[in-house]
C-alpha positions as CSV (number, residue, x, y, z in Angstrom):
1,X,-4.9,-3.8,-1.7
2,X,-7.2,-4.0,-4.8
3,X,-10.9,-3.8,-5.0
4,X,-10.8,-7.7,-5.7
5,X,-8.7,-8.8,-2.6
6,X,-10.8,-6.4,-0.3
7,X,-13.8,-8.0,-1.8
8,X,-12.8,-11.3,-1.4
9,X,-11.8,-10.9,2.1
10,X,-15.1,-9.1,3.4
11,X,-16.7,-11.9,2.0
12,X,-14.9,-14.7,3.9
13,X,-15.3,-12.6,7.1
14,X,-19.0,-12.6,6.9
15,X,-19.3,-16.0,5.2
16,X,-17.5,-17.1,8.9
17,X,-19.5,-15.1,11.1
18,X,-22.9,-15.0,9.2
19,X,-23.1,-17.5,6.1
20,X,-25.2,-20.1,8.5
21,X,-28.1,-17.1,9.0
22,X,-27.8,-15.7,5.5
23,X,-26.6,-18.1,3.2
24,X,-25.1,-17.1,-0.2
25,X,-26.2,-13.5,0.8
26,X,-23.4,-13.4,3.2
27,X,-21.0,-13.3,0.5
28,X,-22.5,-10.2,-1.4
29,X,-22.8,-8.3,2.0
30,X,-19.6,-8.8,3.1
31,X,-17.9,-8.2,-0.1
32,X,-19.8,-5.0,-0.7
33,X,-18.7,-3.6,2.7
34,X,-15.5,-4.8,2.3
35,X,-15.3,-2.5,-0.5
36,X,-16.9,0.6,1.2
37,X,-14.0,2.4,2.9
38,X,-12.2,2.8,-0.9
39,X,-15.2,5.0,-1.7
40,X,-13.4,8.1,-0.6
41,X,-11.7,7.8,-4.0
42,X,-14.8,9.5,-5.4
43,X,-14.0,12.4,-3.2
44,X,-11.6,14.7,-5.6
45,X,-9.7,17.8,-4.8
46,X,-8.8,20.3,-6.9
47,X,-5.0,20.1,-5.7
48,X,-3.6,16.6,-6.6
49,X,-1.5,16.0,-3.6
50,X,-4.7,16.2,-1.3
51,X,-6.5,13.8,-3.6
52,X,-3.4,11.4,-2.8
53,X,-2.7,11.7,0.5
54,X,-6.3,12.2,2.0
55,X,-6.8,8.7,0.4
56,X,-6.9,6.1,3.1
57,X,-7.3,8.9,5.8
58,X,-10.7,9.3,7.0
59,X,-12.5,6.5,5.3
60,X,-9.7,4.2,6.6
61,X,-9.8,5.3,10.3
62,X,-10.5,2.5,13.0
63,X,-11.9,5.4,15.1
64,X,-14.4,6.5,12.1
65,X,-15.0,2.9,11.1
66,X,-15.9,2.0,15.2
67,X,-18.0,4.6,15.0
68,X,-19.7,3.8,11.6
69,X,-20.1,-0.3,12.2
70,X,-22.8,0.1,14.8
71,X,-24.8,2.4,12.8
72,X,-24.5,0.0,9.3
73,X,-25.7,-3.1,11.6
74,X,-28.7,-1.2,12.6
75,X,-29.2,-0.8,9.2
76,X,-28.7,-4.3,8.4
77,X,-30.7,-5.6,11.1
78,X,-34.0,-3.7,9.7
79,X,-33.1,-5.8,6.1
80,X,-32.7,-9.2,8.1
81,X,-34.4,-9.2,11.4
82,X,-33.6,-12.8,11.9
83,X,-30.0,-11.9,12.8
84,X,-29.7,-10.4,16.2
85,X,-27.8,-7.0,16.0
86,X,-24.8,-8.1,18.4
87,X,-23.9,-10.7,15.5
88,X,-24.5,-8.0,12.8
89,X,-22.2,-5.5,14.8
90,X,-19.5,-8.3,15.0
91,X,-19.7,-9.0,11.3
92,X,-19.6,-5.4,10.2
93,X,-17.1,-4.3,12.6
94,X,-14.7,-6.9,11.3
95,X,-15.0,-6.7,7.3
96,X,-14.6,-2.9,7.8
97,X,-11.4,-2.5,10.3
98,X,-10.0,-5.6,8.2
99,X,-10.1,-3.3,5.1
100,X,-7.5,-0.7,6.3
101,X,-5.4,-3.0,8.2
102,X,-5.0,-5.1,5.1
103,X,-3.8,-1.7,3.1
104,X,-1.2,-1.2,6.0
105,X,0.6,-4.2,4.7
106,X,1.1,-2.0,1.0
107,X,3.7,1.0,0.6
108,X,1.1,3.4,-0.1
109,X,0.2,4.6,3.4
110,X,-2.9,4.1,5.6
111,X,-4.1,6.7,8.2
112,X,-5.0,4.1,10.6
113,X,-5.3,6.6,13.5
114,X,-6.6,9.5,11.8
115,X,-7.3,12.5,12.8
116,X,-4.3,11.9,15.1
117,X,-1.3,13.3,13.6
118,X,0.7,10.3,13.0
119,X,2.6,9.2,9.9
120,X,0.5,6.7,7.8
121,X,1.1,2.9,8.4
122,X,2.9,1.1,5.4
123,X,4.3,-2.1,6.5
124,X,5.3,-2.7,3.0
125,X,5.1,-6.4,2.8
126,X,2.8,-7.2,0.0
127,X,2.3,-5.7,-3.5
128,X,-0.9,-3.9,-3.9
129,X,-1.6,-6.9,-6.3
130,X,-0.7,-10.5,-5.0
131,X,-2.6,-13.3,-6.3
132,X,-1.0,-15.5,-3.5
133,X,-3.3,-13.8,-1.4
134,X,-6.4,-13.1,-3.2
135,X,-6.7,-16.6,-5.0
136,X,-7.2,-19.0,-2.0
137,X,-9.8,-16.2,-0.9
138,X,-11.5,-16.4,-4.6
139,X,-11.4,-20.4,-4.4
140,X,-13.2,-20.6,-0.9
141,X,-15.6,-18.0,-2.4
142,X,-16.5,-20.0,-5.0
143,X,-16.8,-23.4,-3.1
144,X,-19.0,-21.8,-0.6
145,X,-21.3,-20.4,-3.2
146,X,-21.8,-23.7,-4.8
147,X,-21.7,-25.8,-2.0
148,X,-23.3,-24.7,1.2
149,X,-22.4,-27.9,3.3
150,X,-18.9,-26.6,2.8
151,X,-19.1,-23.0,3.0
152,X,-17.9,-21.8,6.8
153,X,-15.0,-24.7,6.6
154,X,-13.7,-23.6,3.5
155,X,-13.7,-20.0,4.0
156,X,-12.1,-20.3,7.4
157,X,-9.4,-22.6,5.6
158,X,-8.9,-19.5,3.2
159,X,-8.9,-17.0,5.6
160,X,-6.1,-19.1,7.3
161,X,-4.1,-19.7,4.1
162,X,-4.2,-16.1,3.0
163,X,-3.3,-15.0,6.4
164,X,-0.7,-17.5,6.6
165,X,0.9,-16.2,3.4
166,X,0.5,-12.6,4.6
167,X,2.5,-13.5,7.6
168,X,5.3,-15.2,5.4
169,X,6.1,-11.7,3.6
170,X,6.1,-10.1,7.1
171,X,9.3,-12.6,7.4
172,X,10.5,-12.5,4.1
173,X,10.9,-8.6,4.5
174,X,12.5,-9.0,8.0
175,X,14.9,-11.5,5.9
176,X,15.5,-8.6,3.4
177,X,15.9,-6.1,5.7
178,X,18.6,-7.8,7.5
179,X,20.3,-8.5,4.0
180,X,20.1,-4.7,3.3
181,X,21.4,-3.1,6.6
182,X,24.5,-5.4,6.1
183,X,25.3,-4.7,3.1
184,X,24.7,-1.0,3.5
185,X,26.7,-0.9,6.7
186,X,29.5,-2.5,4.5
187,X,29.3,0.1,1.8
188,X,29.4,2.7,4.6
189,X,26.1,4.0,3.8
190,X,23.3,5.4,6.2
191,X,20.9,3.2,7.8
192,X,18.7,5.8,9.3
193,X,15.9,5.7,7.0
194,X,15.5,2.4,5.0
195,X,12.6,1.2,2.9
196,X,12.4,-2.3,2.0
197,X,9.3,-3.0,-0.6
198,X,8.1,-6.1,-2.5
199,X,7.3,-7.1,-6.0
200,X,4.4,-9.5,-6.4
201,X,4.6,-12.5,-4.6
202,X,7.0,-11.0,-2.1
203,X,10.2,-12.6,-3.2
204,X,12.3,-9.7,-5.0
205,X,12.4,-6.7,-2.9
206,X,13.4,-3.0,-3.3
207,X,15.3,-1.4,-1.3
208,X,15.7,2.7,-1.0
209,X,17.9,4.1,1.7
210,X,18.1,7.8,2.2
211,X,21.2,9.4,2.7
212,X,21.4,13.1,3.2
213,X,21.7,14.4,-0.4
214,X,21.7,11.2,-1.6
215,X,19.5,7.8,-2.4
216,X,20.8,4.5,-2.7
217,X,18.5,1.9,-4.7
218,X,19.1,-1.8,-4.4
219,X,17.5,-5.4,-5.3
220,X,17.6,-8.4,-2.8
221,X,15.7,-11.5,-4.0
222,X,15.1,-14.2,-1.6
223,X,16.5,-16.6,-4.5
224,X,20.0,-14.9,-4.4
225,X,22.8,-16.8,-3.3
226,X,24.8,-14.0,-2.7
227,X,24.1,-11.8,0.4
228,X,25.4,-8.6,-0.7
229,X,23.2,-6.0,-2.3
230,X,24.7,-3.7,-5.0
231,X,23.4,-0.1,-4.5
232,X,23.1,2.7,-7.4
233,X,23.2,6.1,-5.5
234,X,21.3,9.2,-7.0
235,X,21.1,12.8,-5.6
236,X,17.6,13.6,-4.1
237,X,18.2,17.3,-5.1
238,X,16.7,18.0,-1.7
239,X,18.3,21.4,-1.6
240,X,15.7,22.6,-4.4
241,X,13.0,22.2,-1.5
242,X,14.6,23.1,1.5
243,X,13.3,26.5,1.2
244,X,9.9,25.9,0.4
245,X,8.5,23.7,3.0
246,X,6.2,26.6,3.3
247,X,4.3,25.3,0.4
248,X,1.9,22.7,1.7
249,X,1.9,19.9,-1.2
250,X,5.7,19.8,-0.5
251,X,5.7,19.8,3.5
252,X,2.6,17.0,3.2
253,X,4.6,14.8,0.8
254,X,7.4,14.9,3.0
255,X,5.1,13.6,5.9
256,X,3.1,11.5,3.9
257,X,6.1,9.4,2.6
258,X,8.4,9.7,5.7
259,X,11.2,11.7,3.8
260,X,11.1,9.6,0.7
261,X,10.8,11.9,-1.9
262,X,13.4,13.6,-4.2
263,X,12.8,16.6,-6.3
264,X,13.6,17.4,-9.8
265,X,13.9,20.9,-12.1
266,X,12.3,19.9,-15.3
267,X,11.8,23.2,-17.8
268,X,12.2,25.7,-14.7
269,X,9.0,23.4,-12.8
270,X,9.8,21.7,-9.5
271,X,9.0,18.0,-9.6
272,X,8.3,15.9,-6.2
273,X,8.8,12.4,-7.1
274,X,7.4,9.6,-4.8
275,X,10.5,7.3,-4.2
276,X,8.2,4.4,-2.7
277,X,6.6,3.3,-5.6
278,X,8.1,2.9,-8.8
279,X,11.8,2.4,-9.5
280,X,14.1,5.3,-10.6
281,X,13.4,7.2,-13.2
282,X,10.2,5.3,-13.5
283,X,8.0,6.6,-10.3
284,X,4.0,6.0,-10.3
285,X,3.3,9.2,-8.3
286,X,5.0,12.7,-9.5
287,X,4.0,16.0,-8.7
288,X,4.5,19.2,-10.5
289,X,4.0,21.9,-7.1
290,X,5.8,24.8,-8.5
291,X,7.8,26.8,-11.0
292,X,10.9,29.3,-11.0
293,X,10.5,32.7,-12.7
294,X,13.3,34.7,-13.6
295,X,13.1,36.4,-10.1
296,X,11.6,33.9,-7.8
297,X,10.0,30.9,-6.8
298,X,6.2,30.5,-7.5
299,X,4.1,27.8,-5.7
300,X,1.3,25.9,-7.7
301,X,-1.8,23.9,-7.1
302,X,0.0,20.4,-7.2
303,X,-0.7,18.6,-10.7
304,X,0.1,14.7,-10.9
305,X,2.5,13.9,-13.8
306,X,2.0,11.1,-16.1
307,X,3.7,8.2,-15.6
308,X,6.5,7.6,-17.9
309,X,7.3,3.8,-17.7
310,X,10.6,2.1,-19.4
311,X,9.5,-1.1,-20.6
312,X,12.7,-2.9,-21.0
313,X,13.5,-1.8,-17.2
314,X,10.4,-3.5,-15.7
315,X,11.5,-6.6,-17.4
316,X,14.8,-6.7,-16.5
317,X,13.6,-6.2,-13.4
318,X,11.3,-9.2,-13.4
319,X,13.8,-11.1,-14.6
320,X,16.3,-9.7,-11.3
321,X,14.1,-12.1,-9.3
322,X,15.3,-15.5,-10.3
323,X,18.6,-14.1,-12.1
324,X,21.0,-12.1,-9.7
325,X,23.2,-11.2,-12.5
326,X,20.8,-9.1,-14.4
327,X,22.0,-5.4,-14.6
328,X,18.9,-3.7,-13.5
329,X,20.4,-0.1,-13.9
330,X,18.3,3.1,-15.8
């Protein structure tokens, strides 16, 4: 999730656990702790795929945060000795660990169990920026700052509302998944590896189904009257990379995305597209990983390609939320 959401969540948890002892300072301390795991973005690697896939790894590991929490709690207890150490441990642990857990509900990929070699968690029920989740927490923090007598009850209510909305996104995704699987089966398409990812507010869902050398993209809105999804099929061109998995950026992207990648040959350059974020022909994360010479393939240190945004298609996809007749094809 975005930094504002993480700050608001950390502030809410700190207020709920230590607000009576710390007063308004609980909001500030909790908010700052809540954004701490994202400081890993300051660590940049020369290889773009490394920077992309090591984000939300060690700094978002529940194991690492469980070790770091007692240390930070000890430091904070030195600053505010009137609060006992165990309460600081509880507060810091809850604030730090809820950050990556919330991130796990997005599609990016969060390595909650780093350093274990398991795929990143990407439940993909909520968009990376969703005011429906964040605004209740911000309102609660504003009231808590202005009226201390209502602070604890307000923040607990805000946490209940935001968490309730998060739970609704899970139910919404499951409904969209059921509709998508039925539509894919009816159209004789594979359901072995299917991504269901939300637009903001989790009303419109984008479905991507990997199917051998093809992948199928479709959209379903909770406001649709029809339960049949129209899919558009595209070639993944994985044949371009079948012999190149010894090149680390390619293998790493395939692992990190659960194989939701496609390949493109652009002016003899090999470009890998992350199919999870963005829409067809307008993907957020695209990486140049090598090039072909006259005789052979030359692996390169990966470089992220600029986003090429089709504003007309973005507007059509927004309209698709309430109008299922809109043609969203590229």
